[in-house]
C-alpha positions as CSV (number, residue, x, y, z in Angstrom):
1,M,-0.4,0.2,-0.1
2,A,3.0,2.2,0.4
3,N,3.9,1.8,-3.0
4,Y,0.7,3.2,-4.0
5,S,0.9,6.3,-2.0
6,R,4.4,7.1,-3.3
7,L,3.2,6.5,-6.9
8,F,0.0,8.7,-6.6
9,I,2.1,11.5,-4.8
10,L,4.6,11.4,-7.7
11,I,1.6,11.3,-10.6
12,V,0.2,14.5,-8.6
13,L,3.6,15.9,-8.6
14,L,4.2,15.4,-12.3
15,F,0.5,16.9,-13.3
16,S,1.3,20.1,-11.1
17,V,4.7,20.3,-12.6
18,S,3.4,20.1,-15.8
19,F,0.3,22.4,-15.2
20,A,2.7,24.8,-13.6
21,Y,4.8,25.1,-16.9
22,A,1.2,24.9,-18.8
23,E,0.4,28.6,-17.4
24,Q,3.8,29.8,-18.6
25,K,3.4,32.7,-21.8
26,I,6.4,32.1,-24.1
27,A,7.3,33.6,-27.1
28,F,9.9,34.0,-30.3
29,V,11.6,36.9,-31.9
30,N,13.0,36.6,-35.2
31,Q,15.6,39.2,-34.6
32,A,17.6,39.1,-38.0
33,K,14.2,40.1,-39.2
34,L,13.5,42.7,-36.9
35,L,17.2,44.6,-37.7
36,Q,16.2,44.1,-41.2
37,K,13.1,45.9,-41.7
38,A,12.6,48.0,-38.8
39,P,12.4,51.9,-39.8
40,Q,15.0,52.5,-38.0
41,A,17.0,50.5,-39.5
42,E,16.6,52.2,-43.0
43,S,17.0,55.0,-41.6
44,A,20.4,54.1,-39.9
45,R,21.2,52.8,-44.1
46,N,20.2,56.3,-45.3
47,K,21.7,58.3,-42.5
48,L,25.0,56.4,-43.1
49,Q,24.7,56.6,-47.0
50,K,24.2,60.4,-46.9
51,E,26.9,61.0,-44.3
52,F,30.2,58.9,-46.4
53,A,28.4,60.0,-49.9
54,K,30.6,62.8,-50.4
55,R,33.9,60.9,-49.6
56,D,32.2,57.7,-51.9
57,K,32.4,60.7,-54.7
58,S,36.0,61.7,-53.8
59,L,37.0,57.8,-53.9
60,V,35.6,57.6,-57.3
61,S,37.0,60.7,-58.8
62,L,40.5,59.4,-57.7
63,Q,40.1,56.3,-59.5
64,K,39.0,58.1,-62.8
65,K,42.3,60.5,-62.1
66,I,44.2,57.1,-62.1
67,Q,42.6,55.6,-64.7
68,K,42.8,58.8,-66.6
69,N,46.7,59.2,-66.2
70,T,47.3,55.5,-66.8
71,E,45.5,55.7,-70.2
72,K,47.9,58.7,-70.9
73,L,50.6,56.8,-69.7
74,Q,50.1,54.1,-72.3
75,K,48.9,56.3,-75.1
76,D,51.6,58.8,-75.3
77,A,54.9,56.7,-73.5
78,A,56.4,56.8,-77.0
79,I,56.2,60.7,-77.3
80,L,56.9,61.8,-74.0
81,S,60.3,62.7,-72.9
82,S,62.1,60.6,-70.2
83,Q,61.4,63.1,-67.8
84,E,58.0,63.5,-68.6
85,L,57.5,60.3,-68.0
86,T,59.1,59.4,-65.0
87,K,56.6,62.2,-63.6
88,L,53.6,60.9,-65.2
89,K,54.9,57.4,-63.5
90,R,55.5,59.2,-60.1
91,K,52.2,60.9,-60.0
92,I,50.4,57.6,-60.7
93,T,52.1,56.1,-58.3
94,L,51.1,58.9,-55.7
95,L,47.8,58.8,-56.4
96,R,47.4,55.3,-56.2
97,R,48.9,55.8,-52.8
98,D,46.7,58.4,-51.7
99,L,43.7,56.0,-53.2
100,E,44.6,53.0,-51.0
101,R,45.1,55.1,-47.9
102,D,41.9,57.1,-48.7
103,K,40.3,53.6,-49.1
104,A,41.5,52.3,-45.9
105,A,40.4,55.1,-44.0
106,F,36.7,55.1,-45.5
107,K,36.4,51.7,-44.7
108,E,37.9,51.8,-41.0
109,D,35.3,55.3,-40.4
110,L,32.7,53.4,-42.4
111,S,32.9,50.3,-40.0
112,I,32.9,52.4,-37.2
113,R,30.0,54.2,-37.9
114,Q,27.7,51.0,-39.0
115,N,28.8,49.5,-35.6
116,E,27.4,52.7,-33.8
117,E,24.2,52.4,-35.8
118,L,23.8,48.8,-35.1
119,I,24.3,49.3,-31.0
120,K,21.5,52.3,-31.5
121,L,18.8,49.9,-33.3
122,Q,20.1,46.9,-31.2
123,Q,18.9,48.9,-28.1
124,S,15.9,50.0,-29.7
125,V,14.7,46.5,-30.5
126,L,15.4,45.5,-27.0
127,K,13.5,48.3,-25.5
128,S,10.6,47.2,-28.1
129,I,10.8,43.8,-27.0
130,Q,10.7,44.8,-23.4
131,T,7.8,47.1,-23.7
132,I,5.8,44.1,-25.5
133,A,6.5,41.7,-23.1
134,K,5.4,43.7,-20.2
135,R,2.4,44.5,-21.9
136,G,1.5,41.0,-23.1
137,K,2.7,39.6,-19.8
138,Y,5.1,37.0,-21.4
139,D,7.4,35.1,-19.1
140,L,10.2,34.1,-21.5
141,I,11.0,35.6,-24.9
142,V,13.2,33.3,-26.8
143,S,15.0,34.5,-30.1
144,E,18.2,33.1,-32.1
145,G,19.7,29.6,-31.2
146,V,16.0,28.4,-31.8
147,I,15.8,25.1,-33.7
148,Y,12.0,25.5,-34.2
149,A,8.7,28.0,-33.4
150,S,5.6,28.2,-34.3
151,K,3.7,30.9,-35.7
152,Q,1.5,31.0,-32.5
153,I,4.5,31.9,-30.4
154,D,6.2,34.3,-33.1
155,I,5.4,38.0,-31.8
156,T,8.4,39.4,-34.4
157,D,6.0,41.1,-36.2
158,K,4.1,42.5,-33.1
159,I,7.7,44.1,-32.0
160,L,8.0,45.4,-35.7
161,A,5.0,47.4,-35.2
162,Q,6.2,48.6,-31.7
163,L,9.4,49.4,-33.6
164,K,7.2,51.7,-36.1
165,T,5.4,53.4,-34.0
166,Q,8.5,54.0,-32.1
167,Y,10.2,55.5,-34.9
168,R,7.3,57.7,-35.9
169,S,6.9,59.3,-32.1
170,G,10.9,60.0,-32.9
171,K,11.8,57.8,-29.2
């Protein structure tokens, strides 16, 4: 009889544990989708494009200058004096060096600014997730590393709507 009472207690405990977990509200968020589709992301991309447009045009202009001088060297090599030829080669070398230096600085500065904007975006996404979590009384919201999440618990679109509202309100 003692075995039956232990079995009964075990069954009651198992049901109470599973009942407690049934009460939990769990959701999934696709952060990659949010980071791509949030209006804040588009705004950051446009901001960076405007910020770096002048430097990009400058690099393109420098490349064209190098190409023009290289073509002149190839075309006029036979008719230029050795002094003019040396001067033109040196000019091309210096322009290429400037281009490589400017490209490296451009790439580094762009990377730094992209990281700054990404951090701002991630903070905004996190704030929206927390707002929806509190409003929706979620116990757990999971993201990357999830092997499967049904559409029933995917709240990515709710978070995206929250981000759009947040963006329109200027926060």
